[in-house]
C-alpha positions as CSV (number, residue, x, y, z in Angstrom):
1,X,0.0,0.1,0.0
2,X,3.1,2.2,0.3
3,X,3.1,2.3,-3.5
4,X,-0.6,3.4,-3.6
5,X,0.1,6.3,-1.2
6,X,3.0,7.5,-3.1
7,X,1.2,7.4,-6.4
8,X,-1.8,9.3,-5.1
9,X,0.5,11.9,-3.6
10,X,2.1,12.4,-7.0
11,X,-1.1,14.2,-8.2
12,X,0.1,17.1,-6.2
13,X,3.6,17.3,-7.6
14,X,3.5,15.6,-11.1
15,X,4.1,17.9,-13.9
16,X,2.5,17.8,-17.4
17,X,3.3,14.9,-19.6
18,X,3.5,16.6,-22.9
19,X,7.2,16.4,-23.0
20,X,9.0,13.6,-24.8
21,X,11.8,11.3,-23.8
22,X,13.9,11.9,-26.9
23,X,14.9,15.2,-28.3
24,X,16.1,16.3,-31.7
25,X,18.9,18.3,-30.4
26,X,21.5,17.6,-27.7
27,X,22.0,19.8,-24.7
28,X,24.5,20.0,-21.9
29,X,23.2,16.9,-20.2
30,X,23.4,14.8,-23.4
31,X,26.3,12.7,-24.2
32,X,28.1,13.0,-27.6
33,X,27.3,10.5,-30.2
34,X,29.2,7.3,-30.4
35,X,29.5,4.4,-32.7
36,X,29.9,2.1,-29.7
37,X,26.7,0.2,-28.9
38,X,25.6,0.4,-25.3
39,X,24.8,-2.6,-23.3
40,X,21.1,-2.3,-22.2
41,X,19.5,-3.7,-19.0
42,X,15.9,-4.2,-18.2
43,X,14.3,-4.6,-14.7
44,X,11.0,-6.6,-14.5
45,X,8.6,-6.8,-11.8
46,X,7.4,-10.2,-12.7
47,X,8.6,-13.3,-14.7
48,X,8.7,-13.0,-18.5
49,X,6.3,-16.0,-18.7
50,X,3.5,-13.9,-17.1
51,X,1.9,-13.6,-20.5
52,X,1.1,-10.0,-19.8
53,X,2.9,-6.9,-18.7
54,X,6.5,-8.2,-18.2
55,X,6.1,-10.3,-21.4
56,X,5.2,-7.3,-23.4
57,X,8.3,-5.4,-22.2
58,X,10.4,-8.4,-22.9
59,X,9.1,-8.6,-26.4
60,X,10.2,-5.0,-26.7
61,X,13.7,-5.9,-25.5
62,X,14.0,-8.6,-28.1
63,X,12.8,-6.2,-30.7
64,X,15.5,-3.8,-29.7
65,X,18.1,-6.4,-29.7
66,X,17.2,-7.5,-33.2
67,X,16.9,-4.1,-34.7
68,X,20.0,-2.4,-33.3
69,X,22.1,-5.5,-32.6
70,X,22.7,-4.3,-29.0
71,X,23.5,-6.6,-26.1
72,X,20.7,-6.7,-23.5
73,X,20.2,-8.3,-20.1
74,X,17.1,-8.7,-18.1
75,X,16.3,-9.2,-14.4
76,X,13.0,-10.8,-13.6
77,X,10.8,-10.6,-10.6
78,X,12.5,-7.6,-9.0
79,X,10.7,-6.6,-5.8
80,X,9.3,-3.0,-5.6
81,X,11.6,-2.2,-2.8
82,X,14.2,0.4,-2.9
83,X,17.2,-1.7,-1.7
84,X,16.2,-4.6,-4.1
85,X,16.0,-2.2,-7.0
86,X,19.4,-0.6,-6.1
87,X,21.0,-4.1,-5.8
88,X,19.6,-5.1,-9.2
89,X,20.9,-2.0,-10.9
90,X,24.3,-2.2,-9.2
91,X,24.6,-5.8,-10.5
92,X,23.9,-4.6,-14.0
93,X,26.3,-1.8,-13.8
94,X,29.1,-4.3,-12.8
95,X,28.2,-6.1,-16.1
96,X,29.0,-2.9,-17.9
97,X,25.3,-2.0,-18.6
98,X,25.1,1.7,-19.4
99,X,21.3,2.1,-20.2
100,X,18.7,0.7,-17.8
101,X,14.9,0.5,-18.3
102,X,12.9,0.0,-15.1
103,X,9.4,-1.3,-16.1
104,X,7.2,-0.9,-12.9
105,X,6.3,2.2,-10.9
106,X,7.5,0.7,-7.6
107,X,11.0,0.8,-9.0
108,X,11.1,4.6,-9.0
109,X,12.7,5.3,-5.6
110,X,15.6,3.0,-6.2
111,X,16.2,4.2,-9.8
112,X,16.3,7.8,-8.7
113,X,18.8,6.9,-6.0
114,X,21.0,5.1,-8.5
115,X,20.7,7.8,-11.2
116,X,22.2,10.2,-8.6
117,X,25.0,7.8,-7.9
118,X,25.8,6.9,-11.6
119,X,25.6,10.1,-13.9
120,X,27.4,8.1,-16.5
121,X,24.4,5.7,-16.8
122,X,21.1,6.5,-18.6
123,X,17.9,5.5,-16.8
124,X,14.4,5.2,-18.3
125,X,11.5,4.4,-15.8
126,X,8.1,3.4,-16.9
127,X,4.9,4.9,-15.5
128,X,6.5,7.3,-12.8
129,X,6.9,11.0,-12.5
130,X,10.4,11.7,-11.1
131,X,13.2,12.8,-13.5
132,X,16.8,13.7,-13.3
133,X,19.5,14.7,-15.8
134,X,20.1,11.1,-16.6
135,X,16.6,9.7,-15.7
136,X,13.7,9.9,-18.0
137,X,10.0,8.7,-17.7
138,X,7.8,6.9,-20.3
139,X,4.4,5.3,-20.6
140,X,1.5,5.0,-23.0
141,X,-2.1,6.0,-23.2
142,X,-3.5,2.6,-22.9
143,X,-6.8,4.1,-21.7
144,X,-7.5,4.8,-25.3
145,X,-7.4,1.0,-26.0
146,X,-9.4,0.3,-22.7
147,X,-12.1,2.6,-24.2
148,X,-12.3,0.3,-27.1
149,X,-12.4,-2.8,-24.8
150,X,-15.4,-1.1,-23.2
151,X,-17.1,-0.7,-26.6
152,X,-16.8,-4.4,-27.3
153,X,-17.9,-5.3,-23.8
154,X,-20.9,-2.9,-23.7
155,X,-22.1,-4.5,-27.0
156,X,-21.7,-8.1,-25.8
157,X,-23.2,-7.9,-22.2
158,X,-26.6,-9.4,-21.6
159,X,-26.8,-8.6,-17.9
160,X,-25.5,-5.0,-18.3
161,X,-22.9,-5.9,-15.6
162,X,-19.3,-5.9,-16.4
163,X,-16.5,-6.8,-14.1
164,X,-13.0,-5.2,-13.8
165,X,-10.1,-6.8,-11.8
166,X,-7.8,-4.0,-10.8
167,X,-4.3,-4.4,-9.3
168,X,-4.0,-1.2,-7.1
169,X,-6.4,1.7,-6.6
170,X,-3.9,4.2,-8.2
171,X,-4.4,6.8,-11.0
172,X,-2.9,4.4,-13.6
173,X,-5.6,1.8,-13.0
174,X,-8.3,4.2,-12.2
175,X,-8.2,6.0,-15.4
176,X,-8.3,2.7,-17.3
177,X,-11.4,1.6,-15.4
178,X,-13.0,5.0,-16.2
179,X,-12.1,4.8,-19.9
180,X,-13.4,1.2,-20.1
181,X,-16.7,2.3,-18.5
182,X,-17.1,5.4,-20.8
183,X,-16.5,3.1,-23.8
184,X,-19.1,0.7,-22.7
185,X,-21.6,3.4,-21.9
186,X,-21.1,5.0,-25.4
187,X,-22.9,2.0,-26.9
188,X,-25.0,0.8,-23.9
189,X,-26.1,3.4,-21.3
190,X,-27.4,0.8,-18.9
191,X,-24.0,-0.6,-18.3
192,X,-22.5,-0.9,-14.8
193,X,-18.9,-1.8,-14.0
194,X,-18.1,-3.7,-10.9
195,X,-14.5,-3.3,-9.6
196,X,-12.5,-5.9,-7.5
197,X,-9.1,-4.9,-6.3
198,X,-6.3,-7.6,-5.8
199,X,-3.6,-5.1,-4.4
200,X,-0.9,-7.0,-6.4
201,X,0.4,-6.8,-10.0
202,X,1.4,-10.5,-10.3
203,X,-0.6,-13.2,-8.6
204,X,-2.5,-15.5,-11.2
205,X,-4.5,-17.4,-8.6
206,X,-5.6,-14.0,-6.7
207,X,-6.5,-12.6,-10.1
208,X,-8.6,-15.6,-11.0
209,X,-10.3,-15.5,-7.7
210,X,-11.2,-11.8,-8.1
211,X,-12.6,-12.4,-11.5
212,X,-14.6,-15.3,-10.3
213,X,-16.1,-13.2,-7.4
214,X,-17.2,-10.6,-10.1
215,X,-18.9,-13.3,-12.3
216,X,-20.7,-14.7,-9.2
217,X,-22.0,-11.1,-8.6
218,X,-23.5,-11.0,-12.2
219,X,-20.7,-9.9,-14.5
220,X,-20.9,-11.6,-17.8
221,X,-17.9,-9.8,-19.3
222,X,-14.5,-9.6,-17.5
223,X,-11.8,-6.8,-18.0
224,X,-8.7,-6.3,-16.2
225,X,-5.6,-4.2,-15.3
226,X,-3.3,-7.1,-14.1
227,X,-0.1,-8.5,-15.3
228,X,-1.3,-12.1,-16.1
229,X,-4.1,-13.8,-17.9
230,X,-5.7,-15.1,-14.7
231,X,-9.0,-13.1,-15.1
232,X,-9.3,-14.4,-18.7
233,X,-8.9,-17.9,-17.6
234,X,-11.6,-17.3,-14.9
235,X,-14.0,-16.0,-17.5
236,X,-13.4,-19.1,-19.7
237,X,-13.9,-21.4,-16.9
238,X,-17.2,-19.9,-15.8
239,X,-18.5,-19.6,-19.4
240,X,-18.5,-15.8,-19.7
241,X,-16.5,-13.5,-21.9
242,X,-13.6,-11.3,-21.5
243,X,-11.2,-8.5,-22.8
244,X,-7.6,-8.8,-22.0
245,X,-4.7,-6.4,-21.3
246,X,-1.0,-6.0,-22.1
247,X,-0.9,-8.7,-24.8
248,X,-3.2,-10.5,-27.1
249,X,-4.7,-13.0,-24.6
250,X,-6.9,-14.8,-27.2
251,X,-4.9,-18.0,-27.1
252,X,-5.1,-18.1,-23.3
253,X,-8.8,-18.0,-23.2
254,X,-10.0,-18.9,-26.8
255,X,-13.6,-19.4,-25.8
256,X,-13.8,-16.2,-23.7
257,X,-11.5,-13.5,-25.1
258,X,-13.0,-11.0,-27.4
259,X,-10.0,-8.7,-27.9
260,X,-7.2,-7.0,-25.8
261,X,-5.6,-3.6,-25.1
262,X,-2.0,-4.3,-25.9
263,X,1.4,-2.7,-25.6
264,X,4.0,-2.4,-28.3
265,X,7.3,-1.3,-26.7
266,X,9.8,-2.3,-29.3
267,X,9.8,0.7,-31.5
268,X,9.9,3.1,-28.6
269,X,13.0,1.2,-27.0
270,X,14.7,1.4,-30.4
271,X,14.0,5.1,-30.6
272,X,15.4,5.8,-27.1
273,X,18.6,3.7,-27.6
274,X,19.3,5.3,-30.9
275,X,19.0,8.8,-29.5
276,X,21.4,7.8,-26.8
277,X,23.9,6.4,-29.3
278,X,23.8,9.5,-31.4
279,X,23.9,11.9,-28.5
280,X,20.5,13.6,-29.0
281,X,18.9,11.9,-25.8
282,X,17.8,14.1,-22.9
283,X,15.6,13.5,-19.8
284,X,12.0,14.1,-20.1
285,X,8.5,12.5,-19.9
286,X,6.9,10.6,-22.8
287,X,3.2,9.6,-22.8
288,X,2.6,7.8,-26.1
289,X,-0.7,7.4,-27.8
290,X,-2.5,5.1,-30.3
291,X,-1.2,7.5,-33.1
292,X,2.4,6.8,-32.0
293,X,1.9,3.0,-32.2
294,X,2.9,2.3,-28.6
295,X,-0.6,1.1,-27.7
296,X,-3.0,-0.8,-29.9
297,X,-6.0,-3.3,-29.9
298,X,-5.6,-6.9,-30.7
299,X,-7.8,-8.3,-33.5
300,X,-11.4,-9.1,-32.6
301,X,-12.0,-12.7,-32.1
302,X,-15.1,-14.8,-33.2
303,X,-16.4,-14.2,-29.7
304,X,-16.9,-10.5,-30.2
305,X,-20.5,-9.3,-31.2
306,X,-21.1,-8.9,-34.8
307,X,-21.6,-5.1,-34.6
308,X,-18.4,-4.6,-32.7
309,X,-16.1,-4.2,-35.7
310,X,-17.7,-1.2,-37.2
311,X,-18.1,0.5,-33.8
312,X,-14.4,-0.2,-32.9
313,X,-12.9,0.9,-36.2
314,X,-14.9,4.2,-36.1
315,X,-13.8,4.8,-32.5
316,X,-10.1,4.0,-33.3
317,X,-10.1,6.4,-36.3
318,X,-11.6,9.2,-33.9
319,X,-9.0,8.4,-31.3
320,X,-6.2,8.5,-33.7
321,X,-7.3,11.8,-35.3
322,X,-7.9,13.4,-31.9
323,X,-11.7,13.8,-32.5
324,X,-12.4,11.5,-29.6
325,X,-10.4,12.5,-26.5
326,X,-12.4,10.1,-24.3
327,X,-12.6,12.4,-21.1
328,X,-14.9,15.1,-22.6
329,X,-17.7,16.5,-20.5
330,X,-20.4,16.2,-19.4
331,X,-18.9,13.6,-17.0
332,X,-20.2,12.9,-13.5
333,X,-18.5,11.0,-10.8
334,X,-20.1,7.9,-9.3
335,X,-22.0,10.0,-6.7
336,X,-23.5,12.1,-9.5
337,X,-21.3,15.2,-8.9
338,X,-20.2,17.0,-12.1
339,X,-16.5,16.4,-12.7
340,X,-16.1,17.6,-16.2
341,X,-18.5,20.3,-17.5
342,X,-20.1,20.0,-20.8
343,X,-17.8,21.0,-23.7
344,X,-14.7,20.7,-21.4
345,X,-11.9,18.1,-21.8
346,X,-9.6,16.9,-19.1
347,X,-5.9,17.8,-19.7
348,X,-3.3,15.2,-19.8
349,X,-2.2,16.1,-16.2
350,X,-5.7,15.7,-14.9
351,X,-6.1,12.4,-16.6
352,X,-2.6,11.2,-15.4
353,X,-3.6,12.0,-11.7
354,X,-7.3,10.8,-11.9
355,X,-8.4,9.6,-8.4
356,X,-12.2,9.3,-8.9
357,X,-14.6,7.0,-10.6
358,X,-17.0,8.0,-13.3
359,X,-20.7,7.4,-12.9
360,X,-21.6,3.7,-13.5
361,X,-18.7,2.3,-11.7
362,X,-19.5,0.1,-8.7
363,X,-16.3,0.3,-6.6
364,X,-14.4,2.1,-4.0
365,X,-11.1,4.0,-3.8
366,X,-9.5,3.3,-0.4
367,X,-8.5,6.4,1.7
368,X,-11.1,8.6,0.0
């Protein structure tokens, strides 16, 4: 829960995420270009075999390795603990690693500490807010794809009750639940979304149990913001439907999965490492969108409703063009209070720090 507290507190101090992690010109903090290829390290919060978040980053690592011919190393199942992160980083630096990607929010404290100790090393942290001269931040607007997941689910449900298995009650997960709900409501105004928290990123059994509880409470479509396909497997076992997250989860639950919101980290990793090699990299914050290709939607499966294809393609086009910005008023919170007035659009900073549920979400955010 320490992680939850730190993320919620970040709403006060987090800056706008309109900056990018790669610059076209070098500055005083950038190293000069070099033909020498760096050795690149990756820190993972779970095992590569999770079939979800860690797997998606590892696919990006392999893409980087193939495209640039750089040597890479990876450390799996690193605990979100400052001392553990520091140790993992020190081990990599001893192996002559000079670029390190940390792929979970809980790595932030340890990475910031190590960045101060090792100015010669470039650090990139996924989903956080702290920066330094040699530490940048990166993430993607996966909520855009969660909105599309919601459209498919809203068209499929018969009970008008959708279930969402959430890892932690933090802005990263909350905004995805809200986007999913708004997507479902855009095609089915009667939809309600029940939320069940697991307070873990990686625990397949716990994730399955959370999904099963939602199904028992009436949900006939299961969504998730979890690192494994456990919720998909629970949906298949109970004879209902699902939409996945992180990777294409259709093979994991072929009778249940309709599509998945997916990450495509490879091109971004190539872009960052190239900029380090040519001396144009500088610290900043990158929040990539569908138009960038860092997030996408897996192909619809035969389980999806027949009318989903046209609805999804139209919404995808509108999101890509900027016509559909998702969090556009009027939007009320779950208690009915107006949070976004008609005609207003939430800023990136407001979306990044979101700590309230939209109307139609049946769930609680602890400590509120």
